[in-house]
MOPAC internal coordinates of N, CA, C and O (Angstrom, degrees):
PM7 1SCF
backbone

  N    0.0000 0     0.00 0     0.00 0    0    0    0
  C    1.4570 1     0.00 0     0.00 0    1    0    0
  C    1.5281 1   109.07 1     0.00 0    2    1    0
  O    1.2310 1   120.68 1   -37.24 1    3    2    1
  N    1.2942 1   116.30 1   142.76 1    3    2    1
  C    1.4582 1   122.25 1  -178.91 1    5    3    2
  C    1.5267 1   110.80 1   -73.03 1    6    5    3
  O    1.2310 1   120.64 1   -40.55 1    7    6    5
  N    1.3151 1   116.38 1   139.45 1    7    6    5
  C    1.4673 1   122.30 1  -178.65 1    9    7    6
  C    1.5263 1   110.67 1   -82.08 1   10    9    7
  O    1.2310 1   120.42 1   -36.95 1   11   10    9
  N    1.3520 1   116.79 1   143.05 1   11   10    9
  C    1.4585 1   120.81 1   174.02 1   13   11   10
  C    1.5181 1   108.57 1   -70.32 1   14   13   11
  O    1.2310 1   120.46 1   -58.88 1   15   14   13
  N    1.3076 1   116.72 1   121.12 1   15   14   13
  C    1.4565 1   121.33 1   179.87 1   17   15   14
  C    1.5204 1   108.76 1  -154.78 1   18   17   15
  O    1.2310 1   121.22 1    -6.77 1   19   18   17
  N    1.3091 1   115.27 1   173.23 1   19   18   17
  C    1.4501 1   120.74 1   177.85 1   21   19   18
  C    1.5207 1   108.47 1  -128.83 1   22   21   19
  O    1.2310 1   121.01 1   -51.18 1   23   22   21
  N    1.3274 1   115.68 1   128.82 1   23   22   21
  C    1.4559 1   120.95 1   177.76 1   25   23   22
  C    1.5275 1   109.16 1  -118.12 1   26   25   23
  O    1.2310 1   120.22 1   -29.02 1   27   26   25
  N    1.3063 1   117.19 1   150.98 1   27   26   25
  C    1.4561 1   121.48 1   175.81 1   29   27   26
  C    1.5126 1   114.10 1    80.13 1   30   29   27
  O    1.2310 1   121.02 1    12.99 1   31   30   29
  N    1.3244 1   115.66 1  -167.01 1   31   30   29
  C    1.4656 1   123.87 1  -177.73 1   33   31   30
  C    1.5182 1   109.25 1   -81.93 1   34   33   31
  O    1.2310 1   120.38 1   -74.07 1   35   34   33
  N    1.3263 1   116.88 1   105.93 1   35   34   33
  C    1.4623 1   122.02 1  -173.24 1   37   35   34
  C    1.5288 1   113.27 1   -62.18 1   38   37   35
  O    1.2310 1   119.39 1   151.93 1   39   38   37
  N    1.3146 1   118.77 1   -28.07 1   39   38   37
  C    1.4637 1   120.51 1  -177.52 1   41   39   38
  C    1.5267 1   112.50 1   -65.65 1   42   41   39
  O    1.2310 1   119.74 1   161.17 1   43   42   41
  N    1.3273 1   118.10 1   -18.83 1   43   42   41
  C    1.4692 1   122.07 1   178.04 1   45   43   42
  C    1.5231 1   112.67 1   -98.22 1   46   45   43
  O    1.2310 1   120.05 1  -175.11 1   47   46   45
  N    1.3195 1   117.51 1     4.89 1   47   46   45
  C    1.4589 1   120.80 1  -179.60 1   49   47   46
  C    1.5256 1   110.31 1   -83.57 1   50   49   47
  O    1.2310 1   120.68 1   -34.52 1   51   50   49
  N    1.3307 1   116.30 1   145.48 1   51   50   49
  C    1.4620 1   121.72 1  -177.28 1   53   51   50
  C    1.5232 1   111.43 1   -54.63 1   54   53   51
  O    1.2310 1   119.84 1   137.43 1   55   54   53
  N    1.3275 1   117.91 1   -42.57 1   55   54   53
  C    1.4686 1   120.49 1  -178.68 1   57   55   54
  C    1.5263 1   111.36 1   -58.78 1   58   57   55
  O    1.2310 1   120.08 1   140.44 1   59   58   57
  N    1.3133 1   117.46 1   -39.56 1   59   58   57
  C    1.4672 1   121.43 1  -179.88 1   61   59   58
  C    1.5252 1   111.13 1   -74.50 1   62   61   59
  O    1.2310 1   120.01 1   141.27 1   63   62   61
  N    1.3227 1   117.59 1   -38.73 1   63   62   61
  C    1.4637 1   120.50 1   178.93 1   65   63   62
  C    1.5193 1   111.25 1   -63.47 1   66   65   63
  O    1.2310 1   120.06 1   144.52 1   67   66   65
  N    1.3312 1   117.49 1   -35.48 1   67   66   65
  C    1.4544 1   121.63 1  -178.47 1   69   67   66
  C    1.5280 1   111.68 1   -71.72 1   70   69   67
  O    1.2310 1   119.54 1   142.98 1   71   70   69
  N    1.3175 1   118.48 1   -37.02 1   71   70   69
  C    1.4694 1   120.25 1  -179.00 1   73   71   70
  C    1.5297 1   112.60 1   -83.94 1   74   73   71
  O    1.2310 1   120.08 1   168.64 1   75   74   73
  N    1.3093 1   117.44 1   -11.36 1   75   74   73
  C    1.4589 1   122.26 1   179.40 1   77   75   74
  C    1.5258 1   110.13 1   -62.64 1   78   77   75
  O    1.2310 1   120.48 1   -48.26 1   79   78   77
  N    1.3033 1   116.69 1   131.74 1   79   78   77
  C    1.4729 1   120.94 1  -179.06 1   81   79   78
  C    1.5235 1   112.63 1   -62.21 1   82   81   79
  O    1.2310 1   119.84 1   152.53 1   83   82   81
  N    1.3177 1   117.91 1   -27.47 1   83   82   81
  C    1.4684 1   122.49 1   179.15 1   85   83   82
  C    1.5261 1   109.26 1  -104.05 1   86   85   83
  O    1.2310 1   120.77 1  -120.98 1   87   86   85
  N    1.3169 1   116.13 1    59.02 1   87   86   85
  C    1.4627 1   121.62 1  -175.07 1   89   87   86
  C    1.5203 1   111.29 1   -55.07 1   90   89   87
  O    1.2310 1   121.06 1   -49.51 1   91   90   89
  N    1.3222 1   115.58 1   130.49 1   91   90   89
  C    1.4566 1   121.75 1   173.31 1   93   91   90
  C    1.5286 1   106.51 1   -99.87 1   94   93   91
  O    1.2310 1   120.92 1   -94.29 1   95   94   93
  N    1.3202 1   115.85 1    85.71 1   95   94   93
  C    1.4577 1   122.24 1  -174.09 1   97   95   94
  C    1.5283 1   111.52 1   -58.30 1   98   97   95
  O    1.2310 1   119.90 1   140.89 1   99   98   97
  N    1.3216 1   117.80 1   -39.11 1   99   98   97
  C    1.4690 1   119.97 1   179.98 1  101   99   98
  C    1.5289 1   111.08 1   -63.93 1  102  101   99
  O    1.2310 1   120.05 1   141.22 1  103  102  101
  N    1.3264 1   117.50 1   -38.78 1  103  102  101
  C    1.4638 1   121.25 1   177.75 1  105  103  102
  C    1.5299 1   110.00 1   -65.70 1  106  105  103
  O    1.2310 1   120.20 1   136.18 1  107  106  105
  N    1.3212 1   117.23 1   -43.82 1  107  106  105
  C    1.4598 1   121.16 1   179.27 1  109  107  106
  C    1.5247 1   110.19 1   -62.28 1  110  109  107
  O    1.2310 1   120.20 1   134.06 1  111  110  109
  N    1.3273 1   117.23 1   -45.94 1  111  110  109
  C    1.4713 1   121.26 1   179.41 1  113  111  110
  C    1.5168 1   111.52 1   -59.37 1  114  113  111
  O    1.2310 1   120.23 1   140.20 1  115  114  113
  N    1.3207 1   117.16 1   -39.80 1  115  114  113
  C    1.4629 1   121.42 1   179.18 1  117  115  114
  C    1.5335 1   111.20 1   -65.82 1  118  117  115
  O    1.2310 1   120.28 1   140.47 1  119  118  117
  N    1.3219 1   117.06 1   -39.53 1  119  118  117
  C    1.4689 1   122.15 1  -178.39 1  121  119  118
  C    1.5263 1   111.65 1   -67.93 1  122  121  119
  O    1.2310 1   119.92 1   144.54 1  123  122  121
  N    1.3386 1   117.76 1   -35.46 1  123  122  121
  C    1.4684 1   120.83 1  -172.31 1  125  123  122
  C    1.5316 1   114.82 1  -100.83 1  126  125  123
  O    1.2310 1   119.08 1   176.19 1  127  126  125
  N    1.3295 1   119.35 1    -3.81 1  127  126  125
  C    1.4694 1   120.11 1  -171.28 1  129  127  126
  C    1.5234 1   114.63 1   -68.99 1  130  129  127
  O    1.2310 1   118.94 1   152.03 1  131  130  129
  N    1.3064 1   119.63 1   -27.97 1  131  130  129
  C    1.4654 1   122.76 1   178.52 1  133  131  130
  C    1.5266 1   108.86 1  -127.80 1  134  133  131
  O    1.2310 1   120.01 1  -106.58 1  135  134  133
  N    1.3203 1   117.59 1    73.42 1  135  134  133
  C    1.4655 1   119.76 1  -172.25 1  137  135  134
  C    1.5206 1   114.33 1   -68.48 1  138  137  135
  O    1.2310 1   121.21 1   -48.01 1  139  138  137
  N    1.3098 1   115.30 1   131.99 1  139  138  137
  C    1.4581 1   123.46 1   173.99 1  141  139  138
  C    1.5246 1   111.45 1  -117.86 1  142  141  139
  O    1.2310 1   120.93 1   163.71 1  143  142  141
  N    1.3493 1   115.82 1   -16.29 1  143  142  141
  C    1.4605 1   121.32 1  -175.98 1  145  143  142
  C    1.5214 1   110.27 1  -133.24 1  146  145  143
  O    1.2310 1   121.07 1   -28.49 1  147  146  145
  N    1.3318 1   115.55 1   151.51 1  147  146  145
  C    1.4553 1   122.78 1   174.49 1  149  147  146
  C    1.5235 1   107.98 1  -125.61 1  150  149  147
  O    1.2310 1   120.40 1   -36.80 1  151  150  149
  N    1.3158 1   116.85 1   143.20 1  151  150  149
  C    1.4595 1   121.38 1  -178.72 1  153  151  150
  C    1.5277 1   109.70 1   -83.74 1  154  153  151
  O    1.2310 1   120.62 1   -52.87 1  155  154  153
  N    1.2995 1   116.41 1   127.13 1  155  154  153
  C    1.4537 1   122.17 1   178.26 1  157  155  154
  C    1.5274 1   110.75 1   -66.76 1  158  157  155
  O    1.2310 1   119.86 1   153.72 1  159  158  157
  N    1.3240 1   117.88 1   -26.28 1  159  158  157
  C    1.4706 1   121.86 1  -178.80 1  161  159  158
  C    1.5260 1   112.41 1   -77.92 1  162  161  159
  O    1.2310 1   120.27 1   128.92 1  163  162  161
  N    1.3441 1   117.09 1   -51.08 1  163  162  161
  C    1.4697 1   119.94 1  -169.71 1  165  163  162
  C    1.5296 1   114.24 1  -120.76 1  166  165  163
  O    1.2310 1   119.91 1   175.70 1  167  166  165
  N    1.3201 1   117.77 1    -4.30 1  167  166  165
  C    1.4720 1   124.12 1   178.83 1  169  167  166
  C    1.5293 1   113.51 1    68.82 1  170  169  167
  O    1.2310 1   119.95 1  -165.07 1  171  170  169
  N    1.3122 1   117.70 1    14.93 1  171  170  169
  C    1.4673 1   119.61 1   172.39 1  173  171  170
  C    1.5222 1   108.35 1   -76.08 1  174  173  171
  O    1.2310 1   120.48 1   -21.32 1  175  174  173
  N    1.3309 1   116.69 1   158.68 1  175  174  173
  C    1.4520 1   121.10 1  -178.28 1  177  175  174
  C    1.5220 1   110.90 1  -118.72 1  178  177  175
  O    1.2310 1   120.98 1   -20.89 1  179  178  177
  N    1.3351 1   115.73 1   159.11 1  179  178  177
  C    1.4605 1   121.67 1   177.99 1  181  179  178
  C    1.5240 1   109.46 1  -157.89 1  182  181  179
  O    1.2310 1   121.55 1   -21.35 1  183  182  181
  N    1.3155 1   114.64 1   158.65 1  183  182  181
  C    1.4630 1   119.68 1   177.04 1  185  183  182
  C    1.5319 1   110.86 1   -70.74 1  186  185  183
  O    1.2310 1   120.51 1   140.58 1  187  186  185
  N    1.3373 1   116.64 1   -39.42 1  187  186  185
  C    1.4602 1   121.65 1  -177.07 1  189  187  186
  C    1.5246 1   110.82 1  -115.32 1  190  189  187
  O    1.2310 1   120.75 1   -39.12 1  191  190  189
  N    1.3028 1   116.16 1   140.88 1  191  190  189
  C    1.4656 1   120.74 1  -178.37 1  193  191  190
  C    1.5175 1   112.38 1   -65.00 1  194  193  191
  O    1.2310 1   119.78 1   158.04 1  195  194  193
  N    1.3237 1   118.03 1   -21.96 1  195  194  193
  C    1.4614 1   122.03 1   179.43 1  197  195  194
  C    1.5247 1   112.44 1   -65.24 1  198  197  195
  O    1.2310 1   120.00 1   164.44 1  199  198  197
  N    1.3286 1   117.61 1   -15.56 1  199  198  197
  C    1.4607 1   121.52 1  -178.90 1  201  199  198
  C    1.5277 1   113.49 1   -97.89 1  202  201  199
  O    1.2310 1   120.40 1  -166.10 1  203  202  201
  N    1.3426 1   116.85 1    13.90 1  203  202  201
  C    1.4557 1   121.59 1   179.28 1  205  203  202
  C    1.5201 1   110.05 1  -132.60 1  206  205  203
  O    1.2310 1   120.58 1   -29.48 1  207  206  205
  N    1.3250 1   116.49 1   150.52 1  207  206  205
  C    1.4759 1   121.03 1  -179.18 1  209  207  206
  C    1.5221 1   112.17 1   -70.21 1  210  209  207
  O    1.2310 1   120.50 1   136.02 1  211  210  209
  N    1.3146 1   116.65 1   -43.98 1  211  210  209
  C    1.4554 1   121.25 1  -172.22 1  213  211  210
  C    1.5374 1   108.25 1  -139.87 1  214  213  211
  O    1.2310 1   120.23 1  -108.69 1  215  214  213
  N    1.3539 1   117.17 1    71.31 1  215  214  213
  C    1.4609 1   121.28 1  -169.91 1  217  215  214
  C    1.5249 1   114.50 1   -75.53 1  218  217  215
  O    1.2310 1   121.67 1   -34.62 1  219  218  217
  N    1.3297 1   114.40 1   145.38 1  219  218  217
  C    1.4566 1   123.45 1   170.06 1  221  219  218
  C    1.5261 1   106.86 1  -131.99 1  222  221  219
  O    1.2310 1   119.42 1   -38.24 1  223  222  221
  N    1.3294 1   118.72 1   141.76 1  223  222  221
  C    1.4659 1   120.03 1   177.83 1  225  223  222
  C    1.5277 1   110.99 1   -62.37 1  226  225  223
  O    1.2310 1   121.00 1   -36.57 1  227  226  225
  N    1.3202 1   115.70 1   143.43 1  227  226  225
  C    1.4594 1   120.85 1   172.67 1  229  227  226
  C    1.5167 1   105.82 1   -85.45 1  230  229  227
  O    1.2310 1   121.19 1   -56.63 1  231  230  229
  N    1.2957 1   115.33 1   123.37 1  231  230  229
  C    1.4588 1   120.04 1  -179.43 1  233  231  230
  C    1.5181 1   109.33 1  -103.59 1  234  233  231
  O    1.2310 1   120.74 1   -42.35 1  235  234  233
  N    1.3076 1   116.20 1   137.65 1  235  234  233
  C    1.4825 1   120.79 1   178.60 1  237  235  234
  C    1.5028 1   110.80 1   -71.35 1  238  237  235
  O    1.2310 1   120.10 1   180.00 1  239  238  237

C-alpha cells in the first residue's frame, strides 16, 4: 500500500489552495478541469501530478 506523504511545493497543491483564506477559485478550476491524477492522501484530482501531495494516475 502506498504511504501518505507529500512531494513537491505544497503551496501549489489543490488541498492547500482550497484551505487558503484567499482562495483563487479560477486557479483551482483550471487545475482540476481535466484530471489525470488523484491524490492518495485526500482523493482530490488534478490535471498535473505537481498539484497533488501523493499523486497516482487515474486509470480508465
